[in-house]
C-alpha positions in Angstrom: -62.0 125.3 130.6 -58.8 123.9 131.8 -57.7 123.0 128.3 -58.4 126.6 127.1 -56.3 128.0 129.9 -53.4 125.7 129.0 -53.6 126.9 125.4 -53.5 130.5 126.4 -50.6 129.9 128.7 -48.7 128.1 125.9 -49.4 130.9 123.5 -48.2 133.5 126.0 -45.0 131.6 126.8 -44.2 131.4 123.1 -44.7 135.1 122.6 -43.1 136.3 125.8 -40.8 133.5 126.7 -40.1 132.7 130.4 -39.9 136.5 131.2 -43.7 136.7 131.3 -43.9 137.5 135.1 -40.5 139.0 135.5 -40.1 142.5 137.0 -37.5 145.1 136.3 -36.5 148.1 138.4 -35.9 151.4 136.5 -33.9 154.1 138.2 -33.4 157.7 136.9 -29.6 158.5 137.1 -29.4 161.6 134.9 -31.4 164.8 134.7 -34.0 165.5 132.1 -32.9 169.1 131.7 -31.9 169.7 128.1 -33.7 166.5 126.8 -36.4 166.4 124.2 -40.0 166.9 125.4 -40.8 163.4 124.2 -38.1 162.0 126.4 -39.2 164.0 129.4 -42.7 162.7 128.9 -41.4 159.1 128.7 -39.5 159.5 132.0 -42.7 160.8 133.6 -44.9 158.0 132.3 -42.4 155.5 133.6 -43.2 157.0 137.0 -39.8 158.7 137.6 -39.6 162.2 139.0 -36.3 163.0 140.7 -32.8 161.8 140.1 -32.3 158.6 142.1 -36.0 157.7 142.1 -36.8 154.1 141.1 -39.9 152.2 140.1 -40.7 148.5 139.4 -42.6 147.5 136.3 -43.6 144.2 134.7 -41.0 143.3 132.1 -42.7 143.6 128.7 -42.3 145.1 125.2 -44.0 148.4 126.1 -41.8 149.1 129.1 -38.7 147.9 127.3 -39.5 150.3 124.4 -39.9 153.2 126.8 -36.7 152.4 128.5 -34.9 152.2 125.2 -36.0 155.8 124.4 -34.4 157.1 127.6 -31.6 154.6 128.0 -29.1 157.4 128.4 -31.0 158.6 131.5 -31.9 155.4 133.3 -30.4 152.2 134.7 -32.4 149.0 134.5 -32.0 146.1 136.9 -33.8 142.7 137.2 -35.7 142.2 140.4 -35.2 138.9 142.2 -38.1 138.1 144.3 
C-alpha cells in the first residue's frame, strides 16, 4: 500500500509540479457590467460577487483556465501560509 501511494504521489508531482497544494487568492477588481454572459458566469462560479470580493482556490488547471477567461476583471495573488 505504501508503495502504491508513493507511485501516485510521484505521478501527481510530475503532472502538477510542486504547486500541487498551492493556493491562490482571486479578487474581483472590475465590474461585470458590459461583459459577455459567459464571463459573468465564470466570475460567479469562481465565487466572486461584488467588486473587491476575494476567494481562495487550490491552484490547478481548471481554476487557472477560469481566471484566464476573466483576466481583465480579476487580480490573482499567491497565498503564503
